[in-house]
C-alpha positions as CSV (number, residue, x, y, z in Angstrom):
1,M,1.5,-3.4,1.2
2,A,-0.9,-0.5,1.6
3,Y,-2.6,-1.9,4.7
4,T,-1.5,-0.3,8.0
5,N,-1.9,-1.6,11.6
6,G,-5.2,-1.1,13.1
7,Y,-8.3,-0.5,11.0
8,G,-6.6,1.5,8.3
9,A,-8.2,1.1,4.9
10,Y,-10.8,-1.4,6.3
11,S,-13.0,1.1,8.1
12,Q,-16.8,0.9,8.1
13,K,-16.7,3.4,5.1
14,E,-16.0,0.5,2.8
15,N,-18.4,-2.1,1.6
16,V,-17.7,-5.0,3.9
17,S,-19.0,-8.6,4.2
18,R,-19.4,-10.6,7.4
19,F,-18.7,-14.3,7.8
20,Q,-18.2,-16.7,10.7
21,L,-15.0,-18.7,10.9
22,R,-14.3,-21.6,13.2
23,V,-10.6,-21.7,14.0
24,P,-8.6,-24.1,16.2
25,K,-7.6,-22.4,19.4
26,K,-3.9,-23.0,18.6
27,I,-4.2,-20.9,15.4
28,M,-6.2,-18.2,17.2
29,D,-3.5,-18.0,19.8
30,E,-0.9,-17.6,17.0
31,I,-2.9,-14.8,15.4
32,D,-3.2,-13.1,18.8
33,G,0.5,-13.6,19.3
34,F,1.2,-11.9,16.0
35,G,-1.3,-9.1,16.2
36,I,-0.8,-7.8,19.7
37,P,3.0,-7.2,19.4
38,E,2.6,-5.7,15.9
39,G,0.2,-3.2,17.3
40,F,-3.1,-4.2,15.6
41,R,-6.1,-2.6,17.2
42,S,-8.2,-5.8,17.0
43,R,-8.0,-9.5,16.2
44,N,-10.2,-8.7,13.1
45,A,-7.6,-6.2,11.9
46,A,-4.8,-8.8,12.3
47,I,-6.8,-11.5,10.5
48,I,-7.6,-9.1,7.6
49,Y,-3.9,-8.2,7.3
50,L,-2.8,-11.9,7.3
51,L,-5.4,-12.8,4.7
52,K,-4.5,-9.9,2.4
53,F,-0.8,-10.7,2.9
54,A,-1.3,-14.4,2.0
55,L,-3.4,-13.5,-1.1
56,E,-0.8,-11.0,-2.3
57,Q,2.0,-13.6,-1.9
58,K,-0.1,-16.2,-3.8
59,K,-0.8,-13.7,-6.6
60,A,2.9,-12.7,-6.8
61,A,4.0,-16.4,-6.9
62,G,1.6,-17.3,-9.8
63,P,-1.5,-19.5,-10.0
64,N,0.0,-22.9,-9.4
65,A,2.9,-22.0,-7.0
66,N,2.9,-23.8,-3.6
67,Q,-0.5,-25.2,-4.0
68,T,-1.3,-27.3,-1.0
69,P,-2.6,-30.9,-1.4
70,A,-5.9,-29.9,0.2
71,A,-6.4,-27.1,-2.3
72,S,-5.6,-29.4,-5.2
73,A,-8.1,-32.0,-3.9
74,E,-10.8,-29.3,-3.6
75,K,-10.2,-28.1,-7.1
76,E,-10.3,-31.6,-8.5
77,N,-13.7,-32.1,-6.8
78,G,-15.1,-29.0,-8.4
79,H,-14.8,-26.8,-5.2
80,D,-12.8,-23.7,-4.7
81,A,-10.6,-24.0,-1.6
82,A,-10.8,-20.3,-0.8
């Protein structure tokens, strides 16, 4: 993956979007537990890395591989789970 620890390719030079995300504390603790030992410069950088990694894994696996029940239900209801 081209992304590196820290801000890397996701600096303010790129066109970026902001959004708020409510995350259970347990998941945030897991993100912090991942990012700090891996040397990420911020929680945001760790989250971007994890999102990009998951999207690349999904793309490599194909469109219907490992689809979660929640994602299937969202698509059946005409909503995109992403």
